[in-house]
C-alpha positions in Angstrom: 99.0 85.9 131.3 95.3 86.0 131.7 94.9 88.5 128.7 97.2 86.5 126.6 95.2 83.3 127.3 91.8 85.0 126.5 93.4 86.3 123.2 94.6 82.9 122.2 91.2 81.3 123.0 89.3 84.0 121.1 91.7 83.8 118.1 91.2 79.9 118.2 87.5 80.2 118.3 87.1 82.7 115.4 89.6 81.0 113.0 89.4 77.3 113.6 87.3 76.8 110.5 89.3 79.1 108.4 92.7 77.6 109.4 91.5 74.0 108.7 90.1 75.0 105.2 93.5 77.0 104.5 95.4 73.9 105.4 93.1 71.7 103.3 93.6 73.9 100.3 97.5 73.9 100.7 97.5 69.9 100.8 94.9 69.4 98.0 95.7 72.3 95.5 98.8 72.3 93.6 98.3 76.1 92.8 98.6 76.8 96.8 100.9 74.1 97.8 103.6 76.7 98.4 101.6 78.0 101.5 102.5 74.9 103.4 106.2 75.2 102.9 106.1 79.0 103.6 104.2 78.2 106.8 106.8 75.7 107.9 109.5 78.3 107.1 107.8 80.8 109.3 107.4 78.4 112.1 111.1 77.6 111.9 112.0 81.3 111.9 109.7 82.1 115.0 111.5 79.3 116.8 114.9 80.7 115.7 113.9 84.3 116.9 112.3 83.0 120.1 114.7 84.5 122.4 115.0 87.8 120.7 111.3 88.1 120.8 111.0 87.2 124.5 113.9 89.9 125.2 112.0 92.6 123.2 108.6 92.2 124.9 107.4 95.4 126.3 103.8 95.2 127.4 103.8 98.7 128.9 104.1 100.3 125.4 101.5 102.4 123.5 97.7 101.0 123.4 95.8 103.3 121.1 97.5 102.3 117.8 97.5 98.6 118.5 93.8 98.6 119.5 93.0 100.6 116.2 94.9 98.1 114.3 93.1 95.1 115.9 89.6 97.0 115.2 90.5 97.4 111.6 91.7 93.8 111.5 88.4 92.4 113.0 86.6 94.8 110.5 88.5 93.0 107.5 87.3 89.7 109.2 83.5 90.9 109.3 83.8 92.2 105.8 85.1 88.7 104.6 82.5 86.9 106.4 79.4 89.0 105.0 81.0 89.3 101.7 81.8 85.4 101.6 85.2 86.4 100.5 87.7 83.7 101.8 90.8 86.0 100.9 89.8 88.9 103.1 88.9 86.6 106.0 92.4 84.7 105.7 94.2 88.1 105.3 92.4 89.2 108.5 94.0 86.1 110.3 97.5 87.6 109.9 96.2 91.1 110.4 94.6 90.0 113.9 97.8 88.0 114.8 100.1 91.0 114.2 97.9 93.4 116.0 97.5 91.0 119.0 101.2 90.7 119.2 101.5 94.4 119.1 99.1 95.1 121.7 100.3 92.5 124.2 104.1 92.2 123.5 104.9 95.7 121.9 106.1 97.1 118.6 109.8 95.9 119.2 108.7 92.3 119.7 106.6 92.4 116.4 109.6 93.8 114.5 111.6 90.7 115.5 109.1 88.4 113.9 108.7 90.6 110.8 110.0 87.9 108.5 107.7 85.0 109.6 104.9 87.1 109.8 105.6 88.2 106.1 105.9 84.6 105.2 102.5 83.9 106.7 101.0 86.7 104.5 102.5 85.4 101.4 101.2 81.8 102.3 97.6 83.0 102.0 96.5 81.8 98.5 95.7 84.7 96.1 92.1 85.3 95.2 90.9 83.8 92.1 90.1 86.9 90.3 93.8 88.1 90.9 95.0 84.7 89.8 93.1 84.7 86.6 94.2 88.1 85.9 97.9 87.2 86.1 97.8 83.8 84.7 97.1 84.7 81.1 99.8 87.5 80.8 102.3 85.1 82.3 101.3 82.1 79.9 101.8 84.7 77.0 105.2 85.9 78.1 106.4 82.4 78.7 105.2 81.5 75.2 107.0 84.3 73.6 110.2 83.5 75.5 110.0 79.8 74.4 109.3 80.9 70.8 112.5 83.3 70.6 114.7 80.6 72.2 113.5 77.7 69.9 113.9 80.1 66.8 117.4 81.0 68.2 118.4 77.4 68.4 117.1 76.7 64.8 113.9 74.9 65.5 110.9 75.9 63.2 108.2 77.3 65.5 104.9 79.1 65.2 103.0 80.7 68.1 99.5 81.4 68.3 98.8 82.8 71.5 99.9 80.3 74.1 100.0 77.4 71.4 103.6 76.5 70.1 103.6 74.4 66.8 106.6 72.5 66.3 107.6 70.1 63.4 107.0 67.1 65.9 104.3 68.3 68.0 102.2 71.2 69.3 102.8 72.4 72.9 100.2 74.2 74.8 101.4 76.5 77.6 98.4 75.7 80.1 97.5 77.6 83.2 99.5 75.2 85.4 102.6 76.1 83.2 102.2 79.8 83.7 105.0 80.0 86.3 102.8 81.6 88.9 103.6 79.0 91.6 107.4 79.2 91.1 107.0 82.9 90.9 105.4 83.2 94.3 107.7 80.6 95.8 110.9 82.4 94.5 109.8 85.8 95.7 109.3 84.1 99.1 112.8 82.8 98.9 114.1 86.1 97.8 112.5 87.7 100.9 114.2 85.0 103.1 117.5 85.8 101.6 116.9 89.6 101.7 116.0 89.2 105.4 119.3 87.3 106.2 121.5 89.6 104.2 123.4 92.2 106.1 122.8 95.1 103.5 120.7 98.1 103.1 117.2 98.0 102.7 117.5 99.1 98.9 119.6 96.0 98.1 117.1 93.9 99.7 114.2 95.4 97.9 116.5 94.8 94.7 116.8 91.1 95.5 113.2 90.7 96.0 112.3 92.4 92.7 115.0 90.5 90.8 113.1 87.2 91.7 110.2 88.2 89.2 112.2 88.4 86.0 114.4 85.5 87.0 111.1 83.4 87.4 109.6 84.5 84.4 112.6 84.1 82.1 113.3 80.5 83.5 109.8 79.4 82.9 110.0 80.5 79.4 113.3 78.7 79.0 111.9 75.6 80.5 109.1 75.4 78.1 111.7 76.0 75.2 113.7 73.1 76.7 110.7 70.9 76.6 110.3 71.8 72.8 113.9 70.8 72.1 113.4 67.7 74.0 110.4 66.8 72.0 112.2 67.3 68.9 115.1 65.2 70.1 113.3 62.5 71.9 109.7 62.5 71.0 106.5 63.7 72.5 107.0 61.7 75.6 109.5 64.2 76.7 106.5 66.6 77.4 104.7 64.2 79.7 105.5 63.0 83.2 107.8 62.1 84.9 110.1 64.1 82.7 107.9 67.2 82.6 107.8 67.2 86.4 111.6 66.6 86.4 112.1 69.6 84.3 110.0 71.8 86.6 112.0 70.9 89.5 115.4 71.4 87.6 114.3 74.9 86.6 113.2 75.9 89.9 116.5 74.9 91.5 118.2 76.8 88.8 116.3 79.8 89.6 117.1 79.6 93.2 120.7 79.3 92.2 120.5 82.4 90.1 118.8 84.3 93.0 121.7 83.0 95.3 124.1 84.7 92.8 122.2 87.8 92.8 122.3 87.8 96.8 126.1 87.4 96.6 126.5 90.2 94.1 124.1 92.6 95.9 126.0 91.8 99.3 129.4 92.6 97.8 128.3 95.8 96.3 126.9 96.7 99.6 130.2 95.8 101.4 131.9 97.8 98.7 129.9 100.8 98.9 130.4 100.8 102.8 134.1 100.6 102.5 134.4 103.4 99.9 132.3 106.0 101.9 134.8 106.3 104.9 137.6 106.9 102.3 135.4 109.9 100.7 134.8 111.3 103.9 138.4 111.7 104.9 140.6 114.8 104.9 141.1 116.1 101.3 145.0 116.3 102.1 144.9 112.7 103.2 143.1 111.6 100.1 145.7 113.4 98.0 148.5 111.8 99.8 147.0 108.4 99.5 146.6 108.9 95.7 150.2 110.0 95.6 151.2 106.7 97.3 149.2 104.8 94.9 150.9 106.5 92.0 154.5 105.9 93.4 153.7 102.2 94.1 
């Protein structure tokens, strides 16, 4: 108990300013607002798994590897502080937390909290250099999808980079419309669904990967829907509150598609599990079973 209390005190002293700055960015920046939601989900999952965590505590486990992980995490913190790199410093917060839990409670206890710890990691805002590198390609892909959709719908459209020229107006796919926020949020939701799905690791990974094309395609369709609305109702359809409403409708539709994928993957996993015992049976039994099916 004394060791745990000292660890909590040291953690609070090291990361008090970092956590306050992180919360301030979550609240003030639309591009990082998903972090607040993910943190709340992580806290809810910790509360839900609290009994499993307590039952899995084994402080008499290994010491060498947790200490090595702790030293590496502290090295990440020092590197972030010396290099004035917020991302590394915030990343070290999660790393130090995992290392401390591993050292004090054991690896089994850490595994029971794998999902909330992963959500905390995703909640850390991406570094600006990475955001800038991802945003422009996402803008261009969304513009191409919107251009193809509008042309398929019979609307004359000319695309120049991330600019879409329509008969009634010109739409710019700005950085805020790149779909990065919805992409990160949808991947996080996919992670939550994968964690709660009773399927093999391969199906769970496939579900998380499926969130990426769903988010990108749905964002392009949202921009195309904005263009169609502008042609039908005028340029006010591209302004708030309609623009914001379209974003929410698109995100809800993306989550619904992700839920459909989760159902499909879960059924596929159940089917594969039910077929394998049949394949392992005696060849004579399989032949007899086949004959029964033919007679039926």
